[in-house]
C-alpha positions as CSV (number, residue, x, y, z in Angstrom):
1,M,47.1,-0.2,4.6
2,S,47.4,1.8,8.1
3,A,44.5,3.0,9.5
4,N,43.9,6.7,9.0
5,P,44.3,8.1,12.7
6,L,41.7,10.2,12.4
7,A,39.5,6.8,12.5
8,P,37.9,5.4,15.2
9,S,39.3,3.0,16.8
10,W,36.4,0.1,16.2
11,L,36.8,1.0,12.2
12,Q,40.2,-0.5,10.4
13,P,40.9,-0.3,6.6
14,P,39.2,-3.7,4.6
15,D,40.6,-6.2,2.9
16,D,37.9,-5.3,0.0
17,A,36.2,-1.8,0.0
18,N,33.8,-2.9,-2.1
19,S,32.7,-6.6,-0.2
20,L,29.1,-5.9,1.8
21,P,29.5,-7.3,5.0
22,P,26.4,-10.1,5.4
23,A,25.5,-9.1,8.8
24,V,25.0,-5.5,7.6
25,W,23.0,-6.5,4.3
26,S,19.9,-7.9,3.5
27,Q,19.8,-11.6,2.4
28,N,19.7,-11.0,-1.0
29,V,21.7,-8.1,-1.6
30,S,24.7,-8.8,-3.3
31,R,27.2,-7.4,-6.4
32,A,26.6,-8.3,-10.0
33,A,29.4,-9.2,-12.4
34,S,29.5,-6.3,-13.4
35,G,30.0,-4.7,-9.7
36,E,27.1,-3.0,-9.9
37,L,25.2,-3.5,-6.3
38,T,22.0,-5.0,-6.6
39,V,19.1,-6.3,-4.7
40,A,16.7,-9.1,-5.4
41,G,18.4,-9.3,-8.7
42,L,17.6,-5.6,-9.4
43,G,20.6,-3.1,-9.8
44,A,21.3,0.0,-8.3
45,S,21.7,2.1,-11.5
46,A,18.3,0.8,-13.0
47,I,16.5,2.0,-9.0
48,A,17.9,5.4,-9.8
49,A,17.2,5.6,-13.3
50,R,13.3,4.8,-11.9
51,F,12.7,6.0,-8.5
52,G,15.3,8.6,-8.6
53,T,17.6,9.4,-4.9
54,P,17.4,9.2,-2.0
55,V,15.8,6.3,-2.5
56,Y,14.7,3.6,0.7
57,V,15.2,0.2,-0.5
58,V,13.7,-2.4,1.1
59,D,14.2,-6.2,0.1
60,E,10.9,-8.1,1.5
61,A,11.2,-10.8,0.7
62,D,14.0,-10.6,3.5
63,A,12.1,-8.9,5.4
64,R,8.9,-11.6,4.8
65,S,11.0,-13.9,6.3
66,R,12.7,-12.0,9.0
67,A,9.3,-11.7,10.3
68,R,8.3,-15.4,9.7
69,G,11.8,-16.2,10.9
70,I,10.8,-15.1,14.3
71,R,7.5,-15.9,15.2
72,E,8.7,-19.7,14.2
73,S,12.1,-18.8,17.0
74,F,9.7,-18.5,19.7
75,D,6.4,-20.9,18.9
76,R,9.3,-23.2,18.7
77,E,10.8,-22.5,22.2
78,F,7.8,-22.0,24.0
79,A,6.7,-24.8,23.1
80,R,9.0,-26.6,24.8
81,V,9.1,-25.2,28.0
82,G,4.9,-25.9,28.1
83,S,3.8,-22.4,26.9
84,S,3.4,-20.1,24.0
85,A,4.6,-16.7,22.3
86,K,2.6,-13.5,20.9
87,V,4.7,-11.5,18.6
88,Y,4.2,-7.8,18.3
89,Y,5.6,-6.0,15.4
90,A,6.5,-2.8,16.6
91,G,5.0,-0.7,14.2
92,K,6.9,2.5,15.2
93,A,9.9,1.3,13.4
94,F,8.6,1.6,10.5
95,L,4.8,1.4,8.9
96,S,3.0,1.3,6.0
97,I,-0.1,-0.1,4.2
98,E,1.6,-3.4,2.2
99,V,4.2,-3.8,5.5
100,A,1.3,-4.5,7.5
101,R,-0.2,-6.8,5.7
102,W,3.6,-8.4,5.6
103,M,3.5,-8.8,9.1
104,A,-0.3,-10.1,9.1
105,D,1.1,-13.0,6.5
106,A,4.3,-13.8,8.4
107,G,1.6,-14.1,11.8
108,L,2.6,-11.4,13.8
109,N,0.5,-8.9,15.8
110,I,1.1,-5.2,15.1
111,D,1.9,-2.5,18.3
112,V,1.0,1.1,17.5
113,C,1.3,3.9,19.5
114,S,-0.7,6.8,18.0
115,G,-4.1,7.4,16.7
116,G,-2.1,7.6,13.2
117,E,0.2,3.6,13.0
118,L,-3.8,2.5,14.0
119,A,-5.6,4.0,10.8
120,V,-1.9,2.1,8.6
121,A,-3.0,-1.0,10.1
122,L,-6.6,-1.0,9.6
123,A,-6.8,0.7,6.5
124,A,-4.3,-3.0,5.9
125,G,-7.2,-4.5,7.1
126,V,-5.2,-5.9,9.8
127,D,-7.9,-7.5,12.0
128,P,-8.3,-5.3,15.5
129,S,-8.0,-7.7,17.6
130,R,-3.9,-8.4,16.6
131,L,-3.2,-4.8,17.6
132,G,-2.0,-3.5,20.8
133,L,-2.1,0.2,22.0
134,H,1.3,1.7,23.4
135,G,1.8,5.6,24.5
136,N,2.2,7.7,27.1
137,N,-0.2,10.3,26.2
138,K,-3.4,8.6,24.4
139,S,-6.0,11.1,23.7
140,V,-9.7,10.5,24.2
141,A,-9.8,10.1,20.7
142,E,-7.5,7.2,20.2
143,I,-8.7,5.3,22.5
144,D,-12.0,5.8,22.2
145,R,-11.2,4.4,18.7
146,A,-9.5,2.0,19.8
147,V,-11.7,0.9,21.8
148,R,-14.5,1.1,19.2
149,V,-12.8,-1.2,16.5
150,G,-12.0,-3.8,19.3
151,L,-8.3,-3.9,19.4
152,G,-6.3,-7.0,21.4
153,A,-5.0,-5.1,23.9
154,I,-4.2,-1.5,25.1
155,V,-1.5,-0.9,27.7
156,L,-2.1,1.0,30.4
157,D,0.8,3.7,31.6
158,S,-1.3,5.7,33.9
159,L,-3.1,6.3,36.8
160,V,-5.6,7.8,34.1
161,E,-5.8,6.0,31.9
162,I,-7.6,3.3,33.4
163,E,-10.6,5.9,33.8
164,R,-10.7,7.1,30.3
165,V,-10.3,3.8,28.4
166,A,-12.9,1.4,31.5
167,D,-15.3,4.9,30.3
168,A,-14.8,3.9,26.7
169,A,-15.4,0.4,26.6
170,A,-18.4,0.6,29.2
171,R,-20.4,3.3,26.5
172,H,-18.8,1.0,24.1
173,G,-20.8,-2.2,25.9
174,R,-17.1,-4.2,25.6
175,I,-14.5,-5.6,27.7
176,Q,-11.6,-4.1,26.8
177,P,-8.5,-6.3,27.7
178,V,-5.1,-4.0,28.8
179,R,-1.7,-4.8,29.9
180,L,-0.3,-2.3,32.5
181,R,3.4,-0.8,32.2
182,I,6.1,-1.6,34.8
183,N,9.0,1.0,35.5
184,S,10.3,-1.9,36.2
185,G,13.9,-0.1,36.7
186,V,15.8,-1.9,34.6
187,H,17.6,-0.2,31.7
188,A,19.9,-1.8,29.3
189,S,21.2,-0.9,25.5
190,T,23.9,-2.7,23.6
191,H,25.9,-5.4,25.9
192,E,24.9,-3.1,29.1
193,Y,22.1,-3.0,31.4
194,L,21.3,-0.7,34.1
195,A,19.7,-1.7,37.5
196,T,18.2,1.0,39.9
197,A,14.3,1.1,42.2
198,R,13.4,3.0,40.0
199,E,14.3,5.2,36.8
200,D,13.0,9.0,36.2
201,Q,11.5,8.3,32.8
202,K,8.2,9.4,32.0
203,F,6.7,5.5,30.6
204,G,4.8,3.4,32.9
205,I,3.8,2.7,36.7
206,P,6.9,2.1,38.9
207,L,6.7,-1.9,40.0
208,A,6.3,-0.9,44.0
209,D,2.8,1.0,42.9
210,A,1.6,-1.7,40.8
211,E,-0.4,-4.0,43.1
212,D,-2.7,-1.2,43.9
213,V,-2.6,-0.1,40.1
214,V,-3.6,-3.5,39.3
215,A,-6.7,-4.1,42.1
216,R,-8.2,-0.7,40.0
217,I,-8.1,-2.1,36.8
218,R,-10.2,-5.4,38.6
219,G,-12.3,-3.0,40.2
220,H,-13.3,-2.2,36.5
221,E,-15.9,-4.6,35.5
222,S,-15.3,-3.3,31.6
223,L,-11.6,-4.2,32.2
224,A,-9.6,-7.4,31.3
225,F,-5.9,-7.7,32.5
226,L,-4.1,-9.4,30.6
227,G,-0.9,-9.2,32.3
228,L,2.3,-6.5,33.3
229,H,4.1,-4.6,30.2
230,S,8.0,-4.0,30.6
231,H,10.4,-2.5,27.8
232,I,13.9,-1.8,29.1
233,G,15.7,-0.2,26.0
234,S,16.9,-1.2,22.7
235,Q,19.4,-1.1,20.0
236,I,20.1,-4.5,23.1
237,F,22.9,-6.7,22.2
238,D,22.5,-9.6,24.9
239,T,19.2,-10.9,26.8
240,D,20.8,-10.1,30.5
241,G,18.7,-6.8,31.2
242,F,15.9,-9.1,30.0
243,A,16.4,-11.8,32.6
244,E,17.2,-8.6,35.4
245,A,13.6,-7.2,34.5
246,A,11.8,-11.3,33.5
247,S,13.1,-11.7,37.6
248,R,11.2,-8.3,39.0
249,L,8.4,-8.9,37.3
250,F,7.9,-12.6,38.5
251,A,8.0,-11.7,42.3
252,L,5.1,-9.3,40.9
253,H,3.0,-11.2,38.9
254,A,3.2,-14.2,41.6
255,R,1.6,-12.2,44.1
256,L,-0.9,-10.6,41.3
257,L,-1.8,-14.6,40.7
258,A,-2.9,-14.7,44.1
259,R,-5.9,-12.2,43.3
260,G,-6.6,-13.1,39.9
261,P,-5.6,-14.6,36.1
262,V,-2.9,-13.0,34.9
263,P,-2.1,-15.4,31.2
264,E,0.4,-13.1,29.8
265,L,3.7,-11.5,30.3
266,N,4.9,-8.8,27.9
267,L,8.9,-8.1,27.6
268,G,9.1,-6.0,25.3
269,G,11.3,-5.3,22.4
270,G,14.9,-3.4,21.5
271,F,16.6,-6.4,19.8
272,G,18.8,-5.2,18.0
273,I,21.2,-5.4,14.9
274,A,23.9,-5.0,13.2
275,Y,25.0,-1.1,11.5
276,T,28.7,-1.7,11.0
277,S,30.8,-4.6,10.3
278,V,32.4,-4.7,14.1
279,D,28.3,-5.2,15.5
280,T,27.5,-9.1,17.2
281,P,24.0,-9.3,17.7
282,T,22.3,-12.8,19.3
283,P,20.8,-13.8,16.2
284,L,17.0,-14.3,16.9
285,D,16.3,-18.1,17.3
286,E,19.5,-17.8,19.9
287,I,16.8,-14.7,21.9
288,A,13.8,-16.8,21.7
289,R,15.7,-20.2,23.3
290,R,17.4,-17.9,26.2
291,F,13.9,-16.3,26.6
292,A,12.3,-19.7,27.1
293,D,14.9,-20.7,29.3
294,I,14.7,-16.8,31.3
295,V,10.2,-17.1,31.5
296,S,10.4,-20.6,32.7
297,T,12.9,-20.8,35.0
298,A,11.7,-17.7,37.1
299,A,8.5,-19.0,36.7
300,A,9.7,-22.5,38.6
301,E,11.4,-20.5,41.0
302,F,8.2,-18.4,42.2
303,G,6.4,-21.5,41.6
304,V,3.4,-19.9,39.5
305,P,2.8,-21.2,35.7
306,V,4.4,-20.6,32.5
307,P,2.8,-17.4,31.3
308,V,2.4,-17.0,27.6
309,V,5.0,-14.2,26.2
310,A,4.3,-11.1,24.1
311,I,7.2,-9.8,22.2
312,E,7.7,-6.8,20.6
313,P,10.3,-6.4,18.1
314,G,10.7,-4.0,15.7
315,R,14.1,-2.8,14.4
316,A,15.5,-6.5,14.1
317,I,12.4,-7.5,11.4
318,I,12.9,-4.1,9.1
319,G,16.5,-3.0,9.9
320,P,18.5,-4.5,8.7
321,S,16.4,-5.9,5.1
322,T,16.7,-2.4,3.7
323,F,19.2,0.2,2.5
324,T,19.0,4.2,1.3
325,L,21.1,4.8,-2.0
326,Y,21.7,8.3,-2.6
327,E,24.3,9.9,-5.6
328,V,27.6,11.2,-4.3
329,G,27.3,15.3,-5.5
330,T,30.9,16.7,-4.2
331,I,34.0,15.5,-2.7
332,K,36.2,17.8,-0.1
333,D,39.9,16.6,1.3
334,V,39.4,18.2,5.0
335,E,43.1,18.2,6.4
336,V,42.8,17.6,10.3
337,T,46.0,18.7,12.5
338,L,46.5,15.5,14.5
339,P,46.8,16.0,18.5
340,A,50.5,17.4,19.7
341,S,51.5,14.2,21.3
342,T,51.1,12.2,17.7
343,G,51.5,15.8,15.4
344,G,51.1,16.0,12.0
345,V,47.9,16.2,9.8
346,A,45.4,13.8,8.6
347,I,43.5,13.9,5.7
348,R,39.5,13.4,5.6
349,K,37.2,13.0,2.7
350,Y,33.9,14.6,2.7
351,V,31.8,12.6,0.7
352,S,27.9,14.6,0.6
353,I,24.9,13.0,-0.8
354,D,21.9,14.1,-1.8
355,G,19.8,13.3,1.3
356,G,20.9,13.9,5.3
357,M,20.0,14.1,8.0
358,S,15.4,15.0,6.5
359,D,16.1,10.4,5.7
360,N,18.3,9.5,8.3
361,I,17.9,11.8,11.2
362,R,19.7,9.1,13.7
363,P,23.0,10.0,13.5
364,A,22.2,13.5,14.7
365,L,19.9,12.4,17.4
366,Y,22.7,9.6,18.8
367,G,25.2,9.8,17.1
368,A,25.0,6.6,15.8
369,D,27.1,4.3,13.3
370,Y,26.6,3.5,10.2
371,S,28.2,1.5,7.6
372,A,27.9,2.6,3.7
373,R,29.8,1.3,0.2
374,I,29.1,2.4,-3.7
375,A,26.5,1.0,-5.0
376,G,27.0,1.8,-8.8
377,R,30.3,-0.4,-9.5
378,R,33.6,-2.3,-8.1
379,S,36.8,-0.2,-8.0
380,G,40.2,-1.3,-7.5
381,A,41.5,1.7,-6.0
382,G,43.4,1.8,-2.3
383,T,41.2,2.7,0.2
384,A,40.9,6.4,2.6
385,L,38.6,7.5,5.7
386,V,35.2,9.0,4.3
387,R,32.9,10.9,6.6
388,V,29.5,10.9,4.6
389,A,27.8,13.9,4.6
390,G,24.2,15.1,4.1
391,K,23.4,18.7,2.2
392,H,21.4,20.6,4.7
393,C,23.0,24.1,6.1
394,E,24.3,22.4,9.7
395,S,27.3,21.2,10.8
396,G,25.5,17.8,12.2
397,D,24.2,17.0,9.4
398,I,25.9,13.7,8.9
399,V,24.8,10.0,8.1
400,V,28.1,7.9,8.1
401,H,30.6,9.2,10.8
402,A,33.7,7.4,9.6
403,E,34.3,4.8,6.7
404,Y,36.5,3.6,4.5
405,L,35.8,3.6,0.5
406,P,37.8,3.9,-2.6
407,G,39.7,6.4,-3.1
408,D,38.1,7.3,-6.3
409,V,34.7,7.9,-5.2
410,A,33.5,10.3,-7.4
411,P,30.4,13.0,-7.9
412,G,28.0,10.8,-10.1
413,D,28.7,7.9,-7.8
414,L,26.0,6.1,-5.8
415,L,26.3,5.4,-2.0
416,A,24.4,2.8,-0.6
417,V,24.4,2.7,3.0
418,P,22.9,-0.1,4.6
419,A,20.5,-0.7,7.9
420,T,18.0,1.7,7.3
421,G,14.8,0.1,7.4
422,A,14.0,1.8,11.3
423,Y,13.3,4.6,12.6
424,C,15.0,6.4,9.3
425,W,11.5,6.6,6.9
426,A,10.0,7.0,10.3
427,L,11.9,10.1,11.8
428,A,11.7,11.9,8.1
429,N,11.4,15.2,8.0
430,N,11.0,18.5,5.7
431,Y,14.3,19.7,7.1
432,N,16.0,23.1,5.1
433,Y,12.3,22.1,2.7
434,L,13.3,18.6,1.3
435,G,10.5,16.1,0.6
436,R,10.7,12.9,2.1
437,P,12.1,10.5,-0.3
438,P,10.2,7.1,-1.2
439,V,10.0,3.9,-0.6
440,I,9.9,1.1,-3.2
441,A,10.3,-2.6,-2.0
442,V,12.1,-4.9,-4.4
443,K,11.0,-8.8,-5.2
444,D,12.3,-11.6,-7.8
445,G,14.3,-8.7,-9.9
446,V,10.7,-6.2,-9.9
447,A,10.3,-3.3,-7.6
448,R,6.8,-1.4,-6.4
449,V,6.3,1.9,-5.2
450,L,5.1,1.1,-0.9
451,I,5.4,5.4,-0.3
452,R,6.5,7.9,-3.5
453,R,8.3,10.5,-2.8
454,E,7.2,14.2,-1.5
455,T,6.8,16.8,-3.7
456,E,7.6,20.5,-3.3
457,D,3.9,20.7,-4.6
458,D,2.9,18.4,-2.2
459,L,4.9,20.5,1.0
460,L,3.4,24.0,-1.0
461,R,-0.2,23.0,-0.9
462,R,0.0,22.8,3.0
463,D,1.1,26.8,3.1
464,T,-1.9,28.8,3.4
465,G,-0.3,31.8,1.8
466,L,-0.8,29.7,-1.4
467,A,-3.9,29.6,-1.3
468,A,-4.6,33.4,-0.5
469,E,-3.1,34.1,-3.5
């Protein structure tokens, strides 16, 4: 079948619209003999019957395996170059008490960036020494709590935070380990990166100012300087941007070593994942190998020891482990007039589901692309170009901009959208007064709730008008 002229150039009709490209789906998702999509042996229809839709479905074994795998890869590769690595799970991607425990069980530290995320990690029983705190505007209360419970690291993002953290540490009789976030001028996304003298952004300290700022940190007896921190972007498929950032940071790292210890270097996260069949992210074990080579080469160039390297993956661990399950409500064929140079018309099939931008706002915010598959059955029908739309009163409420599905997709079908583990529940909202969906974990054919569905009663309970009545 030829491509629909309305389809983006990268999207081609699949040979089989029932196929599940392994790069996009978690390890334990497959189709049963009946054609139904299953995760770890549990069918989509059973999930929908028990938990309703929409529902985020986490392949627990997959998430745990990815966490363990990235730690083992970085341990192995940095041992090869005579150092070690610290892997922090970036909780902003998705955090719940159970997921925090999975990450700790896999040997990862956890990076949090608010008092709420810190509360979740502490409620999970994670050792505070294995936590790091980020953020460009940490409140005095957040800083005080982090110092009081004994956080392993606080990332300083501004001059005022130096004084706030130092004061809190002195008040609690602690020496607080800190990192300094550096604005390296390197910004990366997918296969491209830009390098400038300065970046116009809210995070970090300019590279040129860093030596004076580190001197201020070292001037406080209540602070222990761990090293520099850098974050160059998100959904990065290559390591060239990391190499450029490391080169810039090592020049500074070497100068700082002349005045005191700099035991660590944090290169951040942002490793990309596959959202569609044409995405080609670098495998995590290959990223670990390249990082070790980048860091050891830079250390040799500047004549300094290879430091302990910290990284902060989030999306790369939890993103591919999860799909969102919806039910199709309405189908609408829309006739679209093609440009004059082409002439004629083409049909785009709008498939509307019972969720939308309240459970996945990334397509509306960033134009992010996702995939979709019919989950309750296998179809032998020919393919049709579809746009998966949400139920919200907003024209931009699109979950999948373009996909080929079987042309017989119908109301009542279950539809699964993969790779929704990162920044979907975390960015979920109550637009149009929809409650946020539940998050369930499936392992060995057994499902359990990680975060329950938000109900209308939950939403009304916050409204003081009801209490007044």
